[in-house]
C-alpha positions, -999 to 999 in steps of 0.1 A, spaced: -453 -416 -535 -480 -411 -569 -457 -437 -586 -457 -464 -561 -497 -458 -558 -501 -462 -596 -480 -492 -600 -499 -509 -567 -533 -499 -581 -524 -514 -615 -509 -548 -602 -540 -551 -578 -563 -548 -612 -543 -570 -631 -547 -596 -601 -584 -591 -601 -589 -592 -640 -568 -627 -639 -592 -639 -608 -620 -627 -629 -609 -643 -661 -601 -675 -641 -638 -674 -627 -621 -677 -591 -636 -661 -562 -626 -624 -553 -597 -622 -529 -586 -659 -533 -552 -644 -544 -532 -627 -520 -504 -598 -533 -468 -604 -516 -445 -577 -520 -413 -585 -529 -392 -557 -511 -355 -568 -515 -334 -540 -517 -356 -515 -512 -356 -492 -483 -380 -491 -454 -393 -455 -464 -407 -472 -495 -420 -498 -477 -441 -477 -450 -456 -459 -478 -471 -490 -498 -482 -503 -460 -501 -471 -457 -519 -477 -487 -532 -511 -474 -506 -536 -481 -499 -558 -458 -474 -586 -469 -437 -583 -476 -413 -606 -491 -375 -606 -480 -346 -625 -493 -318 -614 -475 -317 -615 -438 -296 -585 -420 -313 -562 -446 -351 -576 -439 -341 -572 -401 -331 -540 -401 -366 -533 -419 -383 -551 -397 -373 -531 -366 -376 -497 -389 -414 -507 -396 -422 -522 -363 -452 -498 -354 -467 -511 -383 -488 -546 -380 -474 -561 -413 -469 -598 -422 -428 -607 -430 -423 -637 -454 -386 -649 -459 -380 -662 -497 -345 -667 -501 -319 -694 -497 -316 -703 -457 -280 -713 -444 -280 -730 -409 -264 -700 -391 -294 -679 -402 -321 -699 -388 -324 -686 -355 -329 -651 -367 -353 -659 -391 -373 -683 -368 -376 -651 -341 -385 -622 -368 -404 -637 -397 -441 -649 -396 -438 -672 -429 -406 -689 -449 -412 -700 -481 -383 -716 -492 -376 -747 -472 -360 -776 -493 -344 -796 -463 -355 -812 -434 -325 -800 -415 -332 -762 -421 -370 -766 -408 -361 -787 -377 -339 -759 -367 -365 -732 -374 -388 -753 -347 -363 -758 -322 -358 -720 -323 -391 -707 -329 -397 -685 -296 -427 -698 -275 -444 -668 -270 -457 -665 -308 -478 -685 -334 -463 -712 -355 -444 -701 -382 -460 -710 -414 -439 -729 -438 -441 -733 -476 -421 -761 -494 -398 -747 -525 -402 -772 -553 -380 -773 -582 -408 -777 -609 -389 -777 -637 -359 -795 -623 -333 -771 -634 -298 -781 -620 -294 -743 -610 -322 -738 -588 -329 -745 -551 -360 -763 -545 -371 -801 -537 -380 -823 -570 -417 -827 -574 -413 -866 -560 -398 -851 -526 -424 -833 -516 -447 -853 -499 -419 -871 -478 -406 -836 -470 -442 -823 -460 -447 -857 -436 -415 -848 -421 -425 -810 -419 -462 -819 -399 -445 -835 -373 -428 -804 -361 -441 -791 -330 -436 -750 -339 -441 -753 -375 -474 -753 -394 -473 -765 -432 -492 -742 -451 -483 -752 -490 -459 -747 -519 -437 -723 -534 -430 -724 -574 -404 -707 -595 -401 -720 -628 -381 -720 -659 -381 -684 -668 -396 -684 -705 -419 -657 -723 -436 -687 -739 -473 -689 -722 -478 -725 -730 -443 -734 -711 -458 -712 -682 -489 -727 -676 -478 -761 -687 -451 -757 -650 -481 -739 -633 -505 -767 -640 -478 -794 -624 -472 -774 -596 -509 -769 -590 -517 -809 -593 -490 -813 -569 -506 -787 -547 -539 -802 -545 -524 -839 -539 -508 -819 -508 -537 -801 -495 -558 -833 -496 -533 -846 -471 -529 -821 -449 -559 -798 -435 -536 -771 -428 -522 -764 -464 -541 -737 -481 -512 -719 -502 -496 -720 -535 -473 -691 -540 -465 -689 -577 -465 -662 -602 -441 -628 -603 -441 -597 -624 -439 -613 -657 -460 -644 -651 -488 -634 -625 -517 -639 -648 -504 -676 -661 -502 -686 -626 -536 -674 -613 -550 -689 -644 -534 -723 -630 -546 -716 -593 -521 -698 -576 -531 -683 -540 -501 -660 -539 -482 -640 -561 -447 -624 -551 -446 -588 -572 -415 -571 -569 -404 -553 -603 -440 -543 -613 -445 -531 -578 -415 -511 -570 -398 -507 -601 -362 -522 -612 -340 -533 -585 -328 -506 -560 -295 -507 -543 -297 -498 -507 -266 -478 -493 -241 -500 -479 -250 -531 -498 
């Protein structure tokens, strides 16, 4: 408990410091706790410290945790690749999906979203550095996909999710994030609902915040090295 509390405070302090350095308003950057492979008991501990938003990559693991923590008021983000046979459960149990890169998946999520809940919040995943091995649409495909998503009744287009090329070179990090921020600004000018630029992880959150990120996705710096769930 003490270790998780210390790590949470360290991450929050880093976000606050980076936000101040960028001369941005306080509370303008949200923390998404990337909790894949970590058990529900650890998530409960950090939720009791005030963490509200959790990101999951693996559907079956996530559904178990969502059920176990249903007594808490949490916000669940799906941030992993999506297969067509997974859309029904994602549409029913998540508040956000950040990994949309195909209109087929977006349509299925809209069609399968339960009618008694709010619209499903959507971020388009962008392959900002055009890496052959990485999911996401290319930058020049974003506006077309956004237009199609905006026409779906049960989805709310909220912004972009970026996973840049992994590098320790701060200038390269900043270049990728700067391209993403320019694309985000273009999208936000077209759609009033767009307010989220999800970029920055444990190794590059400060560079991401400097370039306009509104949500950082933090796993390792928060929980430690990846945990292996029993039965995984």
